[in-house]
C-alpha positions in Angstrom: 108.4 107.9 46.3 106.1 110.9 46.9 103.1 110.6 49.3 99.7 109.9 47.7 97.5 112.9 47.2 95.0 113.6 50.0 91.3 113.1 49.5 90.5 116.9 49.9 92.9 119.8 49.9 91.5 123.3 49.9 92.7 126.9 50.5 90.7 129.9 51.8 91.3 133.6 51.8 89.8 135.8 54.4 87.9 138.6 52.7 88.6 141.0 55.6 92.3 140.6 56.3 93.6 138.6 53.3 94.9 135.9 55.7 95.0 132.4 54.3 93.6 129.2 55.7 93.8 125.6 54.7 91.9 122.3 55.2 93.3 118.9 54.2 91.5 115.6 54.6 93.9 112.8 54.0 91.3 110.1 54.1 88.0 109.2 55.7 87.3 106.1 57.9 83.7 105.3 58.5 83.0 108.6 56.7 84.8 110.8 59.3 88.2 112.3 59.8 90.0 113.7 62.8 92.7 116.4 63.2 93.2 119.7 65.0 93.2 123.3 63.8 96.4 125.3 64.2 97.1 129.0 63.9 100.5 130.3 63.3 102.1 132.9 61.1 103.7 131.2 58.1 101.4 128.2 58.1 101.3 126.6 54.6 99.3 124.1 52.7 102.2 121.7 52.4 102.6 121.8 56.2 98.9 121.0 56.7 99.0 118.2 54.2 101.9 116.6 56.1 100.1 117.0 59.4 96.9 115.4 57.9 99.0 112.4 56.8 100.4 112.1 60.3 96.9 112.1 61.8 95.9 109.1 59.6 98.9 107.3 61.1 98.1 108.3 64.7 94.6 107.0 64.3 95.7 103.7 62.9 98.5 103.3 65.5 96.0 103.4 68.4 93.6 100.9 66.8 92.7 98.2 69.4 90.0 95.8 68.3 89.1 95.4 72.0 88.4 99.1 72.5 85.2 101.0 71.9 87.1 103.7 70.1 87.9 102.7 66.5 90.0 104.8 64.1 88.8 107.8 62.1 90.6 109.2 59.1 93.3 111.8 59.2 92.8 115.6 58.6 94.2 118.9 59.6 93.3 122.6 59.4 95.7 125.6 59.5 95.5 129.4 59.4 98.4 131.6 58.5 98.0 134.2 61.3 99.8 135.1 64.5 97.3 134.0 67.3 98.3 137.1 69.2 97.3 139.4 66.4 94.2 141.5 67.4 92.5 140.3 64.2 93.2 136.6 64.9 89.9 135.7 66.6 87.8 137.3 63.8 89.9 135.4 61.2 89.2 132.2 63.2 85.5 132.7 63.2 85.3 133.5 59.5 87.4 130.4 58.7 85.1 128.2 60.7 82.1 129.7 59.0 83.7 128.9 55.6 84.5 125.3 56.5 81.3 124.7 58.5 79.9 122.2 56.0 83.0 120.0 56.4 82.9 120.1 60.2 79.2 119.3 60.1 79.7 116.4 57.8 83.1 114.7 58.2 85.9 116.7 59.8 86.2 116.6 63.6 88.7 119.2 64.9 89.9 120.9 68.1 92.8 122.8 69.6 96.3 122.7 68.1 99.3 125.0 68.0 98.3 128.6 68.7 94.8 127.8 69.8 93.1 126.5 73.0 90.1 124.4 73.0 88.1 127.1 74.8 88.9 129.5 71.9 88.0 126.9 69.3 84.7 126.1 71.1 83.8 129.8 71.4 84.6 130.6 67.8 82.7 127.4 66.6 79.6 128.5 68.5 79.8 132.0 66.9 80.2 130.3 63.5 77.0 128.4 64.0 78.4 125.0 64.8 77.0 122.6 67.4 80.5 121.4 68.2 83.9 121.1 66.6 83.5 117.3 66.8 79.8 117.0 65.8 80.6 114.9 62.7 81.5 111.9 64.9 78.1 112.0 66.8 76.3 109.6 64.5 79.0 107.0 65.2 78.3 107.0 69.0 76.0 104.5 70.7 74.7 107.1 73.2 75.4 110.6 72.0 74.1 112.4 75.0 76.1 110.3 77.5 79.2 110.6 75.4 78.9 114.4 75.2 78.4 114.6 78.9 81.4 112.4 79.5 83.7 114.6 77.3 82.4 117.8 78.8 83.0 116.4 82.3 86.6 115.4 81.3 87.3 118.9 80.0 86.1 120.3 83.4 88.5 118.2 85.4 91.5 120.1 86.8 94.7 118.8 88.4 96.6 121.3 90.5 94.7 124.1 88.7 95.5 122.8 85.2 92.9 121.3 82.9 93.1 117.6 82.2 93.0 118.3 78.5 96.2 120.3 78.9 98.0 117.6 80.8 97.1 114.3 79.1 99.2 114.9 75.9 102.3 115.7 78.0 101.7 112.6 80.0 101.9 110.6 76.8 105.1 112.4 75.7 106.7 111.8 79.1 105.8 108.1 79.0 107.5 107.9 75.6 110.7 109.3 77.2 110.5 106.9 80.1 109.9 103.9 77.9 113.0 104.8 75.9 115.1 105.2 79.1 113.8 101.9 80.5 114.7 100.0 77.3 118.2 101.5 77.3 118.7 100.8 81.0 119.1 104.5 81.9 118.1 105.7 85.3 115.5 108.5 85.5 117.4 110.3 88.3 120.0 112.7 86.8 118.8 112.3 83.2 118.9 115.8 81.7 116.1 117.2 79.5 115.9 120.3 77.4 112.4 121.4 76.2 111.5 123.8 73.4 108.1 125.3 74.2 106.4 125.6 77.6 102.9 125.8 76.3 100.3 123.1 76.7 102.4 120.1 75.5 105.8 121.3 76.5 104.7 122.4 79.9 102.9 119.2 80.8 105.8 117.1 79.5 108.3 119.0 81.7 106.0 118.6 84.7 105.6 114.8 84.3 109.3 114.2 83.6 110.4 116.4 86.5 108.1 114.5 88.8 109.5 111.2 87.5 113.0 112.4 88.7 114.5 113.7 85.5 116.3 117.1 85.5 114.9 119.8 83.3 118.0 121.9 82.5 116.6 124.2 79.8 113.2 125.4 78.5 112.6 127.8 75.6 109.7 130.1 75.0 109.1 133.1 72.6 111.3 135.3 74.8 114.4 133.0 74.7 115.8 130.1 76.7 116.0 129.7 80.4 118.6 127.3 81.6 120.1 126.0 84.8 122.6 123.0 84.7 121.5 122.1 88.2 117.9 121.9 87.1 115.0 124.4 86.8 112.1 124.7 89.2 109.5 123.5 86.7 106.5 124.1 88.9 107.6 127.7 89.5 108.1 128.3 85.8 104.7 126.8 84.9 103.1 129.1 87.5 104.9 132.1 85.9 103.6 131.5 82.3 101.2 133.8 80.4 98.5 132.5 78.1 101.0 131.8 75.3 103.5 129.8 77.4 105.9 132.7 78.0 107.6 132.8 81.4 107.7 136.0 83.3 111.4 136.6 83.8 111.0 138.5 87.1 110.3 135.2 88.8 113.5 133.4 87.8 115.9 132.2 90.5 119.5 133.5 90.9 121.0 130.4 89.2 118.6 130.5 86.2 120.3 132.0 83.1 118.6 133.8 80.2 120.0 132.6 76.9 119.0 133.1 73.2 115.9 131.3 71.9 117.8 128.6 70.1 120.1 127.7 73.0 117.7 124.8 74.0 119.1 122.9 71.0 122.7 122.9 72.3 122.0 122.3 76.0 124.0 119.5 77.6 121.3 116.9 78.1 120.4 113.4 77.2 117.0 114.2 75.9 115.7 117.0 73.7 112.0 117.6 73.5 110.9 120.0 70.7 107.4 120.9 71.8 106.7 124.1 69.9 106.9 124.5 66.2 107.4 122.4 63.1 110.7 122.4 61.2 112.7 123.3 64.4 115.7 121.0 63.6 117.2 121.1 60.1 120.4 119.8 58.5 122.3 123.0 59.4 121.4 123.5 63.1 121.4 119.8 64.0 125.2 120.2 64.2 124.6 122.2 67.4 123.0 119.3 69.2 125.3 118.3 72.0 127.2 115.1 71.9 125.5 114.1 75.2 122.1 113.9 73.5 120.8 110.3 72.9 117.1 111.0 72.1 115.1 113.7 70.4 111.4 113.1 71.4 109.0 114.9 69.0 106.3 116.4 71.2 105.5 119.0 68.4 104.4 118.0 64.9 107.1 117.5 62.3 109.9 119.3 64.3 112.8 117.4 62.8 113.3 117.5 59.1 114.1 114.3 57.3 117.6 115.2 56.2 118.4 116.3 59.8 117.1 113.0 61.1 119.5 111.1 58.8 122.5 113.1 60.0 121.4 112.7 63.7 121.1 109.0 63.3 124.7 108.8 62.0 125.7 110.5 65.2 123.8 108.0 67.4 120.9 110.2 68.2 117.5 108.4 68.0 114.4 110.5 67.0 111.2 109.2 68.5 108.6 110.4 65.9 105.6 112.7 66.5 103.1 110.3 65.1 103.6 108.1 68.2 105.0 110.5 70.8 102.3 113.2 70.7 99.3 110.9 69.8 98.0 110.7 73.3 95.9 113.9 73.2 94.0 112.9 70.1 93.5 109.4 71.5 92.3 110.7 74.9 89.5 112.6 73.2 88.2 109.5 71.5 88.8 107.1 74.5 86.7 109.5 76.5 84.0 110.2 73.9 83.5 106.5 73.0 83.5 105.4 76.6 86.8 103.5 77.1 87.6 105.8 80.0 85.5 108.2 82.2 86.0 111.8 83.2 88.6 111.1 85.7 92.3 112.2 85.8 93.7 109.1 87.4 92.0 106.9 84.9 93.0 109.1 82.0 96.7 109.1 83.0 96.8 105.4 83.7 95.1 104.5 80.4 97.4 107.0 78.5 100.6 105.6 80.2 99.6 102.0 79.5 98.7 102.6 75.8 101.7 104.8 75.1 104.1 102.4 76.8 102.8 99.5 74.7 103.0 101.5 71.5 106.5 102.9 72.1 107.8 99.5 73.2 106.4 97.9 70.1 108.0 100.6 67.9 111.4 100.4 69.5 111.4 96.6 69.4 110.4 96.7 65.7 113.2 99.2 65.0 115.8 97.0 66.7 114.6 93.9 65.0 114.5 95.5 61.5 117.7 97.5 62.1 116.0 100.7 61.2 114.9 104.0 62.8 111.9 104.4 65.2 110.1 106.4 62.5 110.6 103.7 59.9 109.3 101.2 62.5 106.2 103.3 63.2 105.5 103.5 59.5 105.9 99.7 59.2 103.4 99.2 62.1 100.9 101.5 60.3 101.4 99.5 57.1 100.6 96.3 58.9 97.4 97.8 60.5 96.1 99.7 57.5 94.6 96.7 55.7 92.9 95.5 58.9 91.3 98.9 59.5 90.3 99.3 55.9 88.7 95.8 55.7 86.8 96.2 58.9 85.6 99.8 58.6 86.2 100.9 55.0 87.6 104.2 54.0 87.9 106.6 51.1 91.0 108.4 49.7 
């Protein structure tokens, strides 16, 4: 059965460069929707529609009637442009000017693939916006206090890295650890291969390494760096450029440079695609090592449905993006609505606790229903949708 049509789906063409941009609002809850803005060459309207549906699910999955934060609807924006293109920033500003009425009224957005929050904030100001999340302000009890709290949280750094860059990876890492705990697998010696060493992939690698897991391969735009004895994650993170690419001059003697897709065939127990959508398809899933037990979707939509079916037949469990990478979005709202303050320890503890509860519920539901984690996540959403709709109302 095909997915229902979104509430709003629009395309935009930049009059200067001819680049395309898209905005999809899957639905509104309390009159507002939430979802980041990505920029990548090849971005399509279909991709953005899928991401918007996923955002609706992420919002509903984190609904807790005891929390101050209550769900928004799902939305997403996308621009078909390489973020490293010299024209990219101008395209971003013109896109934001074009969709300004939507951001002012009912679409809250922020960083996603290819864009940092600093870049989004700078371009939003140039486009005449108060904030990329200003549509949510009328829902806040104390707007001034909430804005100060969020600004304070974005100013927090841990070991020189912004809290906003770390909290999503903390959630992904906790998803991995929850799966290992449920399977009775020790952290020490468990091998992990990560595609992407940007914001999400880098933070995930850091938290997993510090938990005792062994990061044996990481991929960036230049290729894959691998070491079966384990990579020095902190050194690699310190050697990245602004786009997550590692300077190869700082590799250790035992680190090997391999082709970009070599991360997929690494001998590991856990694969973490944390870069682009559609990374694992029906053809290349055959390259996944027989040692792999889990693929944990830190990126949005990295494993195609037909590939997931084939992987399940091989005993590989895919932990879905709508759960795994939902921590970043939730952290924004936990902070803005006042469930947590501008403090790293509090943010990490709240994220770990919330993600652990959600992943445990999903895996328990999958086991009870004899289905996949993704199907279990969809079932949990289906259970919660009527509750959210009845309490807050929404529009499709």
